[in-house]
C-alpha atoms as a printed R data frame, in Angstrom:
   type eleno elety resid chain resno      x       y       z
1  ATOM     1    CA   MET     A     1  0.935 -59.957  27.373
2  ATOM     2    CA   ASP     A     2 -2.807 -60.519  27.481
3  ATOM     3    CA   ILE     A     3 -3.687 -64.037  26.251
4  ATOM     4    CA   PRO     A     4 -7.333 -64.822  25.446
5  ATOM     5    CA   ASP     A     5 -8.921 -67.261  27.903
6  ATOM     6    CA   HIS     A     6 -9.774 -69.897  25.270
7  ATOM     7    CA   ILE     A     7 -6.122 -70.089  24.190
8  ATOM     8    CA   ARG     A     8 -4.815 -70.190  27.751
9  ATOM     9    CA   ASN     A     9 -7.319 -72.929  28.674
10 ATOM    10    CA   ALA     A    10 -6.431 -75.017  25.619
11 ATOM    11    CA   VAL     A    11 -2.700 -74.809  26.346
12 ATOM    12    CA   TYR     A    12 -3.193 -75.611  30.028
13 ATOM    13    CA   ALA     A    13 -5.233 -78.635  28.944
14 ATOM    14    CA   GLY     A    14 -2.270 -79.894  26.855
15 ATOM    15    CA   GLN     A    15 -3.691 -78.897  23.493
16 ATOM    16    CA   VAL     A    16 -1.846 -77.488  20.471
17 ATOM    17    CA   LEU     A    17 -2.932 -76.288  17.064
18 ATOM    18    CA   ASP     A    18 -2.619 -78.883  14.306
19 ATOM    19    CA   ASP     A    19 -1.868 -78.266  10.623
20 ATOM    20    CA   ASP     A    20 -5.510 -77.344  10.018
21 ATOM    21    CA   GLY     A    21 -5.595 -74.826  12.869
22 ATOM    22    CA   LYS     A    22 -7.710 -77.067  15.103
23 ATOM    23    CA   TRP     A    23 -6.957 -77.710  18.778
24 ATOM    24    CA   LYS     A    24 -5.722 -81.268  19.356
25 ATOM    25    CA   PRO     A    25 -4.123 -83.075  22.302
26 ATOM    26    CA   LEU     A    26 -0.337 -82.783  22.136
27 ATOM    27    CA   ASP     A    27  0.170 -86.557  22.335
28 ATOM    28    CA   GLN     A    28 -2.091 -87.041  19.296
29 ATOM    29    CA   VAL     A    29 -0.146 -84.473  17.256
30 ATOM    30    CA   LEU     A    30  3.190 -86.001  18.297
31 ATOM    31    CA   ALA     A    31  2.003 -89.504  17.345
32 ATOM    32    CA   LYS     A    32  1.006 -88.256  13.894
33 ATOM    33    CA   GLU     A    33  4.384 -86.560  13.491
34 ATOM    34    CA   LYS     A    34  6.255 -89.730  14.548
35 ATOM    35    CA   GLU     A    35  4.239 -91.797  12.064
36 ATOM    36    CA   PHE     A    36  5.069 -89.290   9.319
37 ATOM    37    CA   LEU     A    37  8.793 -89.394  10.137
38 ATOM    38    CA   LYS     A    38  8.764 -93.209  10.293
39 ATOM    39    CA   HIS     A    39  7.481 -93.364   6.728
40 ATOM    40    CA   LEU     A    40 10.085 -90.889   5.507
41 ATOM    41    CA   GLU     A    41 12.874 -92.830   7.231
42 ATOM    42    CA   ASN     A    42 11.628 -95.986   5.478
43 ATOM    43    CA   GLY     A    43 11.869 -94.226   2.112
44 ATOM    44    CA   ASP     A    44  8.128 -93.919   1.592
45 ATOM    45    CA   VAL     A    45  6.383 -91.003  -0.095
46 ATOM    46    CA   LEU     A    46  2.802 -89.825   0.134
47 ATOM    47    CA   VAL     A    47  0.892 -90.396  -3.109
48 ATOM    48    CA   ASP     A    48 -2.857 -89.809  -3.279
49 ATOM    49    CA   ASP     A    49 -3.083 -89.869   0.539
50 ATOM    50    CA   ARG     A    50 -1.297 -93.261   0.688
51 ATOM    51    CA   TRP     A    51  2.239 -94.058   1.768
52 ATOM    52    CA   VAL     A    52  4.130 -96.030  -0.895
53 ATOM    53    CA   PRO     A    53  7.804 -96.898  -1.359
54 ATOM    54    CA   LEU     A    54  9.654 -94.300  -3.429
55 ATOM    55    CA   ALA     A    55 10.626 -96.910  -6.050
56 ATOM    56    CA   LEU     A    56  6.973 -97.855  -6.560
57 ATOM    57    CA   ALA     A    57  5.950 -94.199  -6.847
58 ATOM    58    CA   ARG     A    58  8.630 -93.623  -9.493
59 ATOM    59    CA   GLU     A    59  7.540 -96.738 -11.364
60 ATOM    60    CA   GLN     A    60  3.912 -95.612 -11.355
61 ATOM    61    CA   GLN     A    61  4.902 -92.140 -12.503
62 ATOM    62    CA   ASN     A    62  6.942 -93.577 -15.378
63 ATOM    63    CA   GLN     A    63  3.989 -95.718 -16.444
64 ATOM    64    CA   ARG     A    64  1.723 -92.654 -16.537
65 ATOM    65    CA   SER     A    65  4.110 -90.476 -18.526
66 ATOM    66    CA   PRO     A    66  6.234 -92.595 -20.847
67 ATOM    67    CA   GLY     A    67  9.066 -90.978 -22.702
């Protein structure tokens, strides 16, 4: 298989594609993934680009849409 040089060089340099399709160092991507999983394990959810406890998110949602 013929792999383009820019891809081969990025992989050899320890880079991977992130969620946005940009080349990032593998350790940086893994750290972001670990942080994400830590929040999920703690019962947090992502609301408006902020991690909040699930109970607080539900409470805020109930306040916005009573009934």
